[in-house]
C-alpha positions as a Python dict, from the first residue, in 0.01 Angstrom:
ca = {
    (1, 'M'): (0, 0, 0),
    (2, 'A'): (216, 46, 312),
    (3, 'A'): (473, 246, 117),
    (4, 'S'): (199, 465, -29),
    (5, 'T'): (53, 526, 317),
    (6, 'A'): (394, 619, 455),
    (7, 'A'): (451, 861, 170),
    (8, 'S'): (113, 1022, 237),
    (9, 'K'): (199, 1065, 604),
    (10, 'D'): (535, 1218, 516),
    (11, 'A'): (364, 1467, 283),
    (12, 'A'): (104, 1552, 546),
    (13, 'N'): (369, 1614, 813),
    (14, 'A'): (608, 1815, 595),
    (15, 'K'): (639, 2188, 641),
    (16, 'T'): (534, 2431, 371),
    (17, 'I'): (791, 2645, 194),
    (18, 'V'): (674, 3003, 139),
    (19, 'M'): (868, 3183, -132),
    (20, 'V'): (845, 3557, -176),
    (21, 'A'): (877, 3713, -524),
    (22, 'P'): (896, 4081, -429),
    (23, 'T'): (983, 4261, -751),
    (24, 'G'): (961, 4077, -1083),
    (25, 'S'): (1097, 4226, -1402),
    (26, 'R'): (808, 4437, -1533),
    (27, 'Y'): (624, 4654, -1285),
    (28, 'M'): (740, 5001, -1188),
    (29, 'K'): (642, 5240, -908),
    (30, 'A'): (374, 5383, -1136),
    (31, 'D'): (216, 5036, -1149),
    (32, 'H'): (242, 4977, -777),
    (33, 'P'): (403, 5219, -529),
    (34, 'A'): (513, 4936, -298),
    (35, 'I'): (726, 4760, -563),
    (36, 'P'): (1082, 4746, -420),
    (37, 'L'): (1336, 4843, -687),
    (38, 'S'): (1663, 4949, -526),
    (39, 'P'): (1888, 4692, -355),
    (40, 'R'): (1808, 4844, -18),
    (41, 'E'): (1433, 4837, -81),
    (42, 'I'): (1445, 4477, -199),
    (43, 'A'): (1659, 4364, 95),
    (44, 'D'): (1440, 4542, 351),
    (45, 'D'): (1126, 4392, 198),
    (46, 'V'): (1274, 4041, 195),
    (47, 'A'): (1380, 4069, 560),
    (48, 'A'): (1027, 4177, 659),
    (49, 'C'): (878, 3891, 454),
    (50, 'V'): (1099, 3640, 635),
    (51, 'E'): (950, 3763, 961),
    (52, 'A'): (607, 3705, 804),
    (53, 'G'): (685, 3343, 712),
    (54, 'A'): (894, 3337, 393),
    (55, 'S'): (1201, 3112, 372),
    (56, 'V'): (1300, 3155, 4),
    (57, 'A'): (1343, 3483, -185),
    (58, 'H'): (1305, 3485, -565),
    (59, 'L'): (1499, 3791, -677),
    (60, 'H'): (1500, 4012, -984),
    (61, 'A'): (1745, 4302, -1001),
    (62, 'R'): (1674, 4652, -1128),
    (63, 'G'): (1917, 4912, -1253),
    (64, 'R'): (1927, 5277, -1149),
    (65, 'D'): (1656, 5353, -1406),
    (66, 'G'): (1431, 5088, -1251),
    (67, 'R'): (1455, 4857, -1551),
    (68, 'S'): (1538, 4488, -1526),
    (69, 'T'): (1908, 4403, -1526),
    (70, 'Q'): (2119, 4088, -1501),
    (71, 'D'): (2423, 4281, -1385),
    (72, 'P'): (2597, 4060, -1125),
    (73, 'E'): (2713, 4362, -926),
    (74, 'V'): (2355, 4475, -867),
    (75, 'Y'): (2261, 4125, -755),
    (76, 'R'): (2571, 4116, -535),
    (77, 'E'): (2460, 4430, -351),
    (78, 'I'): (2109, 4289, -302),
    (79, 'I'): (2248, 3963, -165),
    (80, 'E'): (2493, 4135, 69),
    (81, 'R'): (2220, 4357, 210),
    (82, 'I'): (1988, 4058, 259),
    (83, 'R'): (2262, 3860, 431),
    (84, 'E'): (2309, 4141, 682),
    (85, 'A'): (1957, 4068, 807),
    (86, 'T'): (1858, 3708, 732),
    (87, 'D'): (1970, 3362, 618),
    (88, 'V'): (1677, 3325, 374),
    (89, 'V'): (1742, 3089, 80),
    (90, 'I'): (1821, 3311, -219),
    (91, 'Q'): (1696, 3222, -565),
    (92, 'L'): (1816, 3446, -848),
    (93, 'S'): (1601, 3495, -1156),
    (94, 'I'): (1742, 3367, -1484),
    (95, 'G'): (1401, 3397, -1647),
    (96, 'A'): (1359, 3766, -1712),
    (97, 'K'): (1245, 3831, -2068),
    (98, 'G'): (1443, 4049, -2304),
    (99, 'F'): (1787, 3898, -2239),
    (100, 'T'): (1991, 3648, -2434),
    (101, 'V'): (2069, 3325, -2249),
    (102, 'D'): (2429, 3436, -2196),
    (103, 'E'): (2308, 3766, -2049),
    (104, 'A'): (2049, 3594, -1832),
    (105, 'L'): (2308, 3356, -1687),
    (106, 'R'): (2554, 3626, -1580),
    (107, 'P'): (2444, 3634, -1212),
    (108, 'L'): (2545, 3268, -1172),
    (109, 'V'): (2902, 3389, -1115),
    (110, 'L'): (2775, 3470, -763),
    (111, 'E'): (2703, 3097, -711),
    (112, 'P'): (2360, 3137, -548),
    (113, 'E'): (2194, 2843, -379),
    (114, 'M'): (1911, 2847, -633),
    (115, 'A'): (1814, 3005, -963),
    (116, 'S'): (1497, 2997, -1171),
    (117, 'L'): (1503, 2810, -1502),
    (118, 'P'): (1211, 2896, -1734),
    (119, 'M'): (1069, 2630, -1965),
    (120, 'R'): (875, 2874, -2184),
    (121, 'N'): (1102, 2823, -2489),
    (122, 'V'): (1147, 2447, -2455),
    (123, 'A'): (932, 2369, -2762),
    (124, 'T'): (1102, 2615, -2997),
    (125, 'Q'): (1452, 2655, -2852),
    (126, 'P'): (1532, 2345, -2643),
    (127, 'E'): (1904, 2420, -2662),
    (128, 'E'): (1847, 2720, -2433),
    (129, 'V'): (1707, 2496, -2161),
    (130, 'H'): (2006, 2262, -2195),
    (131, 'Q'): (2246, 2556, -2175),
    (132, 'M'): (2084, 2694, -1860),
    (133, 'A'): (2069, 2352, -1694),
    (134, 'A'): (2435, 2283, -1772),
    (135, 'A'): (2544, 2621, -1636),
    (136, 'M'): (2359, 2563, -1309),
    (137, 'K'): (2490, 2208, -1275),
    (138, 'Q'): (2846, 2330, -1329),
    (139, 'R'): (2813, 2580, -1045),
    (140, 'R'): (2611, 2346, -820),
    (141, 'V'): (2310, 2577, -826),
    (142, 'V'): (1971, 2416, -760),
    (143, 'P'): (1735, 2508, -1046),
    (144, 'S'): (1372, 2595, -990),
    (145, 'V'): (1230, 2471, -1320),
    (146, 'D'): (930, 2691, -1393),
    (147, 'G'): (650, 2625, -1640),
    (148, 'S'): (296, 2724, -1726),
    (149, 'S'): (160, 2428, -1925),
    (150, 'V'): (130, 2051, -1905),
    (151, 'A'): (354, 2019, -2211),
    (152, 'M'): (632, 2204, -2031),
    (153, 'F'): (621, 1967, -1734),
    (154, 'E'): (606, 1664, -1959),
    (155, 'A'): (927, 1799, -2114),
    (156, 'V'): (1073, 1839, -1764),
    (157, 'R'): (994, 1473, -1696),
    (158, 'D'): (1179, 1367, -2012),
    (159, 'L'): (1477, 1589, -1933),
    (160, 'H'): (1490, 1454, -1579),
    (161, 'R'): (1494, 1097, -1706),
    (162, 'S'): (1777, 1178, -1945),
    (163, 'G'): (1985, 1343, -1672),
    (164, 'V'): (1961, 1703, -1791),
    (165, 'F'): (1787, 1785, -1462),
    (166, 'A'): (1935, 1614, -1159),
    (167, 'D'): (1793, 1576, -810),
    (168, 'P'): (1691, 1767, -609),
    (169, 'L'): (1424, 1859, -861),
    (170, 'C'): (1228, 2173, -776),
    (171, 'L'): (940, 2285, -999),
    (172, 'G'): (743, 2607, -1020),
    (173, 'F'): (381, 2586, -1135),
    (174, 'I'): (285, 2923, -1283),
    (175, 'L'): (-95, 2910, -1290),
    (176, 'G'): (-163, 3237, -1470),
    (177, 'E'): (-505, 3399, -1443),
    (178, 'P'): (-769, 3122, -1479),
    (179, 'E'): (-1123, 3238, -1549),
    (180, 'T'): (-1294, 3003, -1303),
    (181, 'R'): (-1214, 2825, -978),
    (182, 'E'): (-1260, 2491, -1149),
    (183, 'A'): (-1010, 2586, -1420),
    (184, 'A'): (-757, 2700, -1160),
    (185, 'E'): (-784, 2376, -965),
    (186, 'A'): (-773, 2163, -1281),
    (187, 'R'): (-458, 2343, -1396),
    (188, 'L'): (-283, 2279, -1065),
    (189, 'R'): (-378, 1911, -1062),
    (190, 'S'): (-274, 1861, -1424),
    (191, 'F'): (68, 2018, -1361),
    (192, 'A'): (122, 1797, -1056),
    (193, 'A'): (21, 1488, -1252),
    (194, 'A'): (268, 1569, -1530),
    (195, 'A'): (558, 1638, -1295),
    (196, 'P'): (821, 1372, -1219),
    (197, 'A'): (741, 1164, -912),
    (198, 'G'): (907, 1292, -596),
    (199, 'A'): (972, 1645, -724),
    (200, 'L'): (934, 1932, -480),
    (201, 'W'): (697, 2191, -628),
    (202, 'W'): (544, 2527, -553),
    (203, 'C'): (266, 2723, -721),
    (204, 'A'): (213, 3091, -795),
    (205, 'K'): (-62, 3318, -924),
    (206, 'G'): (-414, 3187, -976),
    (207, 'G'): (-574, 3527, -1025),
    (208, 'A'): (-899, 3573, -836),
    (209, 'F'): (-868, 3214, -711),
    (210, 'A'): (-517, 3237, -571),
    (211, 'A'): (-630, 3164, -215),
    (212, 'E'): (-826, 2856, -321),
    (213, 'V'): (-543, 2706, -522),
    (214, 'A'): (-295, 2788, -246),
    (215, 'A'): (-506, 2587, -2),
    (216, 'L'): (-534, 2303, -252),
    (217, 'A'): (-159, 2307, -312),
    (218, 'V'): (-84, 2283, 59),
    (219, 'G'): (-329, 1995, 90),
    (220, 'M'): (-149, 1818, -196),
    (221, 'G'): (187, 1853, -24),
    (222, 'G'): (303, 2143, -240),
    (223, 'H'): (454, 2479, -155),
    (224, 'L'): (365, 2842, -224),
    (225, 'R'): (499, 3158, -383),
    (226, 'A'): (356, 3502, -312),
    (227, 'G'): (458, 3858, -384),
    (228, 'L'): (405, 4160, -604),
    (229, 'E'): (569, 3990, -903),
    (230, 'D'): (260, 3767, -918),
    (231, 'V'): (-5, 4035, -867),
    (232, 'V'): (-167, 4208, -1163),
    (233, 'P'): (-189, 4580, -1073),
    (234, 'G'): (-533, 4732, -1081),
    (235, 'E'): (-724, 4404, -1046),
    (236, 'G'): (-927, 4314, -740),
    (237, 'R'): (-908, 4508, -418),
    (238, 'P'): (-651, 4783, -367),
    (239, 'A'): (-298, 4651, -404),
    (240, 'V'): (-110, 4555, -90),
    (241, 'G'): (257, 4500, -19),
    (242, 'N'): (474, 4192, -13),
    (243, 'V'): (454, 4141, 362),
    (244, 'E'): (75, 4120, 358),
    (245, 'L'): (82, 3882, 61),
    (246, 'V'): (325, 3652, 243),
    (247, 'R'): (117, 3669, 561),
    (248, 'R'): (-188, 3560, 364),
    (249, 'V'): (-35, 3240, 230),
    (250, 'A'): (140, 3166, 560),
    (251, 'G'): (-200, 3205, 726),
    (252, 'I'): (-358, 2962, 479),
    (253, 'T'): (-82, 2713, 555),
    (254, 'R'): (-131, 2738, 931),
    (255, 'A'): (-510, 2723, 902),
    (256, 'L'): (-465, 2385, 735),
    (257, 'G'): (-252, 2256, 1022),
    (258, 'R'): (86, 2295, 854),
    (259, 'E'): (381, 2500, 968),
    (260, 'T'): (591, 2720, 743),
    (261, 'A'): (947, 2600, 686),
    (262, 'T'): (1253, 2793, 797),
    (263, 'A'): (1545, 2851, 562),
    (264, 'A'): (1741, 2580, 745),
    (265, 'E'): (1455, 2336, 693),
    (266, 'V'): (1438, 2421, 321),
    (267, 'R'): (1808, 2340, 287),
    (268, 'A'): (1750, 2012, 470),
    (269, 'M'): (1471, 1924, 223),
    (270, 'F'): (1711, 1973, -67),
    (271, 'R'): (1981, 1764, 102),
    (272, 'A'): (1731, 1484, 157),
    (273, 'A'): (1612, 1502, -207),
    (274, 'R'): (1972, 1485, -329),
    (275, 'G'): (2009, 1148, -153),
}
């Protein structure tokens, strides 16, 4: 009981990581005029989001035509421009659809601190997950293992036990667009229950109930992702930019008595989880 109480106190006193996902791989300016596409636009947006409370940046790269690319040189320019302004923790996307695994992994030559690792094909192509995990482990990149179903996180638990995923284990709960508040909250709780004990996790999306599940996640000791990647254009009130979306979740965090973590504090969390 004492150990459980101590763990609860640690969770209650921990700071909340706010991750910004400014671009994604799909939307174009026609979908949302504030979507940053060029390296300069992305870097400027990330720097402004750090001022608003973000400490991790989840990055997708776009080519000159605005389409998604895994070209390391485009990512390199984005990273260099970001580093001119901020020490935010950089997480590169390895999950963009439409690429082979080898193509998706190309940006790892830049040896980022983090990279996303999607679990969406784990049931049909488990070898892809093993390949991505091995590539990240080889380059000492912390994976953010992202999923959208209980089955995916049960698979994460098995892979963690077998050593495919090492500590620090970071998970991304992609909640989708639930039809009711109850469904949104149930999805978040079920993902957390399926996750390996002690994993650091964040949640994204939630549709019309994003604010409610964000508050619940913070109360559960989780972390948050916000940004235009996770907003469905044309739904709800007029679309806003990344800075306002980050301010919203940072405001929710502070309203619940928690502080947002700095990039240095995020790195310390990962060092502590590594043991």
